[in-house]
C-alpha positions in Angstrom: -0.1 -0.1 0.0 1.8 3.2 -1.1 -0.9 5.6 0.2 -4.0 5.6 2.8 -7.5 5.4 2.3 -7.4 9.2 3.2 -4.8 10.1 0.8 -6.4 8.4 -1.9 -10.2 9.7 -1.0 -8.6 13.3 -1.0 -6.7 13.2 -4.4 -10.3 11.6 -5.9 -12.4 14.4 -4.4 -10.0 17.2 -5.7 -9.6 15.6 -8.9 -13.4 15.2 -9.4 -14.4 18.7 -8.0 -13.6 20.9 -11.0 -13.9 18.7 -13.5 -17.2 18.4 -15.7 -19.7 15.4 -16.0 -18.2 14.7 -19.4 -14.5 14.2 -17.7 -15.6 12.3 -14.7 -15.8 8.9 -16.2 -12.5 8.7 -18.0 -11.1 10.2 -14.8 -12.5 7.4 -12.4 -11.3 4.7 -14.9 -7.4 6.2 -14.6 -8.0 6.3 -10.7 -8.9 2.7 -10.9 -6.1 2.0 -13.0 -3.7 3.5 -10.4 -5.4 1.6 -7.7 -4.7 -1.5 -9.4 -1.0 -0.9 -10.3 -0.4 0.2 -6.8 -2.4 -3.1 -5.5 -4.8 -1.0 -3.7 -7.9 -2.1 -5.1 -9.1 -3.8 -1.9 -9.3 -0.2 -0.7 -11.7 1.0 -3.1 -15.0 0.5 -0.8 -13.3 2.5 1.9 -12.0 5.2 -0.5 -15.5 5.7 -1.9 -17.2 6.0 1.5 -14.6 8.6 2.6 -14.8 10.5 -0.7 -18.7 10.6 -0.7 -18.2 11.8 3.1 -16.1 14.7 2.1 -18.3 15.6 -0.8 -21.3 15.6 1.6 -19.7 18.0 4.1 -18.5 20.1 1.2 -22.1 20.4 0.4 -23.2 21.0 3.8 -25.2 17.7 3.8 -25.7 14.8 6.3 -26.5 11.5 4.5 -29.9 10.2 6.3 -31.0 6.7 5.7 -34.5 6.0 7.2 -36.1 2.7 7.6 -39.6 2.7 8.8 -42.9 0.7 8.2 -44.9 3.5 6.3 -43.9 6.5 4.5 -42.6 9.4 6.8 -44.5 12.3 6.9 -43.3 16.0 6.2 -43.7 16.6 9.9 -41.2 13.9 10.7 -39.0 14.5 8.3 -38.9 18.2 9.8 -38.5 17.2 13.2 -35.1 14.9 12.3 -34.1 18.1 10.5 -34.4 20.2 13.4 -31.7 18.0 15.3 -29.4 18.1 12.5 -26.2 20.5 11.8 -26.4 20.2 7.9 -29.5 19.7 5.7 -30.3 16.2 5.2 -30.1 14.3 2.1 -32.6 11.2 2.3 -32.7 7.9 1.8 -35.7 6.1 2.7 -36.6 2.4 2.7 -40.0 0.9 3.6 -39.9 -2.2 5.5 -43.2 -3.7 7.0 -41.0 -6.1 9.3 -39.8 -3.4 11.3 -43.7 -3.2 12.7 -43.5 0.4 13.5 -41.6 3.4 14.4 -38.1 3.9 12.2 -34.4 3.4 12.2 -32.4 6.4 11.4 -28.7 6.4 10.2 -26.8 9.5 9.8 -23.8 9.6 7.6 -23.2 5.7 7.9 -22.4 6.3 11.5 -25.0 7.3 14.0 -27.8 4.8 14.5 -31.1 5.4 16.0 -33.1 2.4 16.3 -36.7 3.2 17.9 -38.4 0.3 15.8 -41.1 -1.7 17.2 -39.3 -4.8 15.8 -36.3 -4.0 18.3 -38.2 -3.2 21.2 -39.8 -6.4 20.8 -36.7 -8.4 20.3 -35.2 -6.6 23.3 -38.2 -7.4 25.6 -38.3 -11.1 24.7 -34.5 -11.4 24.6 -34.2 -10.0 28.1 -35.9 -13.4 29.5 
């Protein structure tokens, strides 16, 4: 490994930022070629995550993934948005298996699990 994940992510973000949409695919292909040449292809997933986090921060956004049993209302979205430090970029998933409530994941780091399924699981596993 010649470079760290952070170094690769910074380089990729800085290279892509000023580039137009038509130049980005060829730049990404060259970047992937460099990873292969440096035998660092196994770092790709971590590099992509770190690059995405930087882009979100640069855009003053939080990635907010919400899983709920039914679609979120505008009022619920507003409540979630009120506790965030940056504007949310929503990713919603409907999963009836959680029964009620919701799971919220902010920036792939902070998990709030207020689902009925997790409460039931905790209640019955305590025995």
